[in-house]
C-alpha positions as CSV (number, residue, x, y, z in Angstrom):
1,M,128.6,68.7,145.5
2,C,129.3,72.0,143.8
3,S,127.2,74.9,143.6
4,S,125.5,75.9,140.5
5,S,123.2,78.7,139.1
6,R,119.9,77.8,137.4
7,N,117.7,79.4,135.0
8,R,115.1,82.2,136.3
9,T,112.6,85.3,134.9
10,V,113.9,88.7,135.9
11,R,111.2,91.3,136.0
12,R,112.6,94.9,135.9
13,Q,110.6,98.0,136.9
14,P,111.5,101.1,134.6
15,G,114.4,102.7,135.4
16,A,115.8,99.9,138.1
17,A,119.5,98.8,137.3
18,K,120.1,95.3,135.8
19,R,120.9,92.5,137.5
20,N,124.1,90.7,136.9
21,P,123.8,87.0,135.9
22,E,124.2,84.4,138.9
23,P,127.6,83.2,138.8
24,T,128.8,80.2,136.8
25,A,129.1,76.6,138.6
26,K,131.9,76.5,141.2
27,C,133.6,73.3,142.9
28,D,135.7,74.4,145.8
29,R,136.5,70.8,146.7
30,R,140.2,69.7,145.5
31,Y,141.5,66.2,146.2
32,P,145.0,66.1,147.8
33,A,147.6,66.0,145.3
34,G,148.9,62.3,145.9
35,A,145.4,61.1,145.0
36,S,144.8,63.8,142.2
37,G,148.1,62.2,140.4
38,F,146.6,58.6,141.2
39,F,143.6,59.1,139.4
40,A,145.2,61.1,136.5
41,F,147.7,58.9,135.9
42,R,147.0,55.4,137.5
43,I,144.2,54.9,136.1
44,P,143.3,57.3,133.3
45,G,140.1,55.5,131.8
46,L,138.6,56.2,135.3
47,T,139.3,59.9,135.2
48,A,137.7,60.3,131.9
49,L,134.6,58.1,133.2
50,V,134.4,60.4,136.0
51,L,134.6,63.4,134.2
52,A,131.9,62.4,131.5
53,L,129.3,61.7,134.6
54,A,130.2,65.3,135.6
55,L,129.5,67.0,132.4
56,F,126.1,65.0,131.9
57,A,125.3,65.7,135.8
58,A,126.0,69.0,135.0
59,P,122.6,71.7,134.8
60,V,121.6,72.9,131.3
61,H,121.0,76.1,131.2
62,A,118.1,77.1,128.9
63,R,118.4,79.7,126.5
64,E,116.7,83.3,127.3
65,L,114.5,85.5,125.2
66,R,114.7,89.0,126.8
67,V,112.0,90.6,125.8
68,C,110.8,94.4,126.3
69,A,107.1,95.2,126.6
70,D,104.6,97.5,128.9
71,P,103.6,96.3,132.2
72,N,100.7,98.3,131.9
73,N,99.0,97.7,128.4
74,L,96.1,95.1,127.6
75,P,95.2,93.6,125.0
76,F,98.9,94.2,124.4
77,S,100.5,93.2,127.2
78,N,100.8,93.1,131.1
79,E,102.9,92.2,134.3
80,R,101.2,89.0,134.4
81,G,101.1,88.2,131.1
82,E,97.8,88.3,130.3
83,G,98.1,90.6,127.0
84,F,98.0,88.9,123.4
85,E,101.6,89.9,122.5
86,N,102.6,87.5,126.1
87,K,101.0,84.8,124.5
88,I,102.9,85.0,121.4
89,V,106.3,86.0,122.7
90,A,105.4,82.6,124.8
91,L,105.0,80.5,121.5
92,V,108.1,81.9,119.7
93,A,110.2,81.0,123.1
94,E,108.7,77.7,122.5
95,E,109.9,77.5,119.4
96,L,113.5,78.5,120.4
97,G,113.8,76.1,123.2
98,A,114.1,79.4,125.4
99,T,112.9,80.9,128.3
100,V,111.6,84.4,128.4
101,E,113.1,86.9,130.6
102,Y,111.1,90.3,130.4
103,T,112.3,93.8,131.0
104,W,109.4,95.9,132.1
105,W,109.1,99.4,130.9
106,A,106.2,101.7,130.1
107,Q,105.6,102.8,126.5
108,R,106.6,106.2,126.5
109,R,108.9,108.6,124.6
110,G,112.4,107.1,124.9
111,Y,110.8,103.6,125.2
112,V,113.4,101.6,122.7
113,R,116.2,103.7,123.1
114,N,116.2,102.9,127.2
115,T,115.4,99.5,126.7
116,L,116.4,98.0,123.3
117,K,119.3,100.4,122.6
118,A,120.5,100.1,125.9
119,G,120.9,96.4,125.9
120,L,118.6,95.7,128.6
121,C,116.4,93.6,126.2
122,D,117.2,92.0,122.6
123,L,113.4,91.7,121.1
124,V,110.5,94.0,121.1
125,P,107.2,92.9,120.0
126,G,104.0,94.5,118.6
127,V,106.3,96.8,115.9
128,A,104.8,98.2,113.2
129,S,107.0,97.2,109.9
130,G,109.6,99.6,108.7
131,F,109.6,101.6,112.2
132,E,113.3,103.5,111.8
133,M,115.2,103.0,115.3
134,L,115.2,99.1,114.7
135,R,114.8,95.8,112.5
136,T,111.8,94.6,112.1
137,T,110.7,91.0,111.4
138,I,107.8,89.8,108.8
139,P,104.6,90.8,110.1
140,Y,102.3,88.1,111.6
141,Y,99.1,90.5,111.6
142,R,98.1,93.7,109.5
143,S,95.4,95.6,111.4
144,T,93.7,99.2,111.2
145,Y,92.2,102.1,112.9
146,V,88.2,101.7,113.5
147,F,85.6,103.9,114.2
148,V,83.7,102.6,117.5
149,T,80.2,103.9,117.6
150,R,77.4,102.3,120.3
151,P,74.9,100.0,119.1
152,D,72.4,103.0,118.9
153,G,74.9,105.7,117.7
154,P,76.0,106.9,114.5
155,A,77.3,103.9,112.2
156,V,80.1,106.0,110.2
157,Q,81.0,104.3,106.7
158,S,84.4,106.5,106.5
159,L,86.1,109.8,106.8
160,D,84.4,111.2,104.7
161,D,80.8,110.6,106.1
162,P,78.9,113.6,106.9
163,V,77.9,112.8,110.4
164,L,81.7,113.2,111.6
165,R,81.1,116.7,111.2
166,A,78.0,116.8,113.9
167,A,78.8,114.0,115.9
168,R,81.3,114.0,119.5
169,V,84.5,112.7,118.0
170,G,87.5,111.4,120.0
171,V,90.7,110.9,118.7
172,Q,94.1,109.1,120.1
173,L,97.2,111.8,120.7
174,V,100.7,110.7,121.3
175,G,101.6,112.1,124.8
176,D,100.9,115.1,126.2
177,D,102.0,117.7,123.6
178,G,99.1,116.4,121.4
179,V,101.4,115.1,118.1
180,N,98.3,113.5,116.4
181,T,97.6,110.0,115.2
182,P,96.9,109.2,111.3
183,P,92.9,109.8,111.8
184,A,93.2,112.9,113.7
185,H,95.5,114.3,111.2
186,A,93.1,113.0,108.4
187,L,89.8,114.6,110.2
188,A,91.8,118.4,110.3
189,R,92.7,117.5,106.7
190,R,88.7,117.7,106.3
191,G,88.3,120.8,108.4
192,I,86.6,118.9,111.1
193,V,88.3,120.2,114.4
194,D,85.8,122.0,116.6
195,N,83.5,119.0,117.8
196,V,86.6,116.7,118.2
197,R,88.2,115.6,121.5
198,G,91.9,114.2,121.6
199,Y,92.3,111.7,124.2
200,S,96.1,110.5,125.3
201,L,97.5,107.4,124.4
202,Y,99.7,107.4,127.5
203,G,96.9,108.3,130.2
204,D,97.3,108.0,133.9
205,Y,99.3,105.2,134.5
206,R,98.2,105.1,137.8
207,E,95.1,103.3,136.4
208,P,94.7,100.0,134.3
209,N,95.4,100.2,130.4
210,P,95.6,104.0,130.0
211,P,94.7,103.9,126.2
212,A,91.6,102.2,126.8
213,R,90.0,105.8,128.1
214,I,88.7,106.7,124.6
215,V,86.3,103.4,124.3
216,E,85.0,103.9,127.6
217,A,84.0,107.4,126.5
218,V,82.0,105.9,123.8
219,R,80.3,103.5,126.5
220,A,80.0,106.6,128.6
221,G,78.1,108.8,126.4
222,E,81.0,111.3,126.5
223,I,81.4,111.0,122.9
224,D,79.6,109.4,119.7
225,V,82.6,108.4,117.6
226,A,85.7,107.2,118.4
227,L,88.4,106.8,116.2
228,A,91.2,104.5,117.7
229,W,93.5,101.3,117.0
230,G,92.0,98.5,115.9
231,P,93.8,95.4,118.3
232,M,93.0,97.9,121.3
233,A,89.1,98.9,120.6
234,G,88.2,95.6,119.2
235,Y,89.2,94.1,122.9
236,F,87.7,96.5,124.9
237,A,84.8,96.8,122.4
238,V,83.2,93.9,124.1
239,Q,83.7,94.7,127.3
240,E,80.4,95.0,129.8
241,P,77.9,96.1,130.3
242,A,77.3,97.3,126.7
243,V,79.0,95.5,123.6
244,L,80.3,98.6,120.9
245,R,80.5,98.8,117.3
246,V,83.8,98.7,115.6
247,T,83.8,99.6,112.0
248,P,87.6,99.7,110.3
249,V,88.1,103.2,109.0
250,V,88.0,103.8,105.0
251,P,89.9,104.9,103.3
252,L,92.7,102.6,103.9
253,A,95.0,105.6,103.4
254,D,94.3,109.2,103.7
255,G,96.8,110.3,100.7
256,P,100.2,108.9,99.9
257,R,101.6,109.8,104.0
258,L,98.9,109.0,105.6
259,P,98.3,105.3,105.9
260,M,95.4,103.7,108.1
261,V,96.2,100.1,108.2
262,F,99.8,98.8,109.5
263,D,101.8,95.5,109.4
264,I,102.7,94.3,112.6
265,G,105.5,92.3,113.5
266,M,108.5,92.3,116.2
267,G,112.0,94.6,116.5
268,V,115.4,93.2,116.9
269,R,118.5,95.6,117.2
270,R,119.8,96.1,113.2
271,G,122.8,94.0,112.4
272,E,121.1,91.3,114.3
273,D,120.0,89.2,111.4
274,A,120.6,86.0,112.4
275,F,118.8,86.5,115.2
276,R,115.8,88.2,113.1
277,A,115.7,85.0,111.1
278,E,115.3,82.8,114.2
279,I,112.3,84.6,115.0
280,E,110.7,84.8,111.8
281,G,110.9,81.1,111.8
282,A,109.5,80.9,114.5
283,L,106.8,82.8,113.8
284,R,106.4,81.7,110.6
285,R,105.6,77.9,111.9
286,R,103.3,79.4,114.8
287,Q,101.0,81.3,112.5
288,A,98.3,79.7,112.9
289,D,98.5,79.6,116.8
290,I,99.1,83.3,116.8
291,D,96.2,83.8,114.3
292,A,94.1,81.8,117.1
293,I,95.0,84.2,119.8
294,L,94.5,87.2,117.7
295,S,90.9,86.1,117.1
296,E,90.4,85.4,120.5
297,Y,91.4,89.1,121.7
298,R,89.3,90.6,118.7
299,V,92.5,91.9,117.1
300,P,90.9,93.6,113.9
301,R,92.4,91.6,110.9
302,L,92.9,93.0,107.3
303,D,94.9,90.4,106.2
304,L,92.4,87.9,107.0
305,R,89.0,89.5,105.6
306,V,88.1,86.2,103.7
307,T,88.2,84.3,106.6
308,E,86.6,86.5,109.0
309,A,83.6,86.9,106.3
310,R,83.1,83.0,106.7
311,G,83.1,83.0,110.6
312,P,79.9,82.9,112.5
């Protein structure tokens, strides 16, 4: 019998060396020269039949969809496959007849450079359309920054609501150097700074789902209002013990260069147009299933406002 390789899902930790693929099937058994010559020249039809049966019996290696994702970032992804991006990736893989191979890497600075551009993966889910470092697919949802408040807290209507000048407000910051998200810039433009507290998107990675700290701060009464990215906020706002109020930020854009709303697709390397087209085809065919997943995870949708208004 010939030894053969088999497909498997490889899960790498950040910084781990890339594993070499398993060897292709090899066959070390050889017939004696005389027997080989007999089958080759005296019964050519039998030789063809044997070869055909051998090819038919050989294992068929499934295509691998190599995906990079954060192993600790619900509701988007985690190493147990519990995030909505994990589930959407599974739909895409099913459409392509592929198995998913994850490369796990914390979404910090250098994430794309150390994963997609380093050749560890071929697809990055959950990417804002037009992201410069890669080529993005058609979007499969549009979401927004939101206000998060307690049911008994202030009902904020917009970035121009006077309540934001008196309330304790939390905003998300990118990293430890204070780089601001769009809502933080919008508040600063209005002179609302003294009552604002920053929460890092990176957070303490030893804890589960670090970006969720800003929503937990609202629930705990540390702040009165959080301005946070909608998909994360919508998911954690309905966790026990208290369901929080989630309201889309308005205006949808604070000036021409400060949008609060983003289209979200998947990212591939530039130049891989055929692969990108395959992913887009899968997303289009499974859009209804994707919508159901996003609804289950309470993702605020601006592209489905009419549908949501008709819901319970």
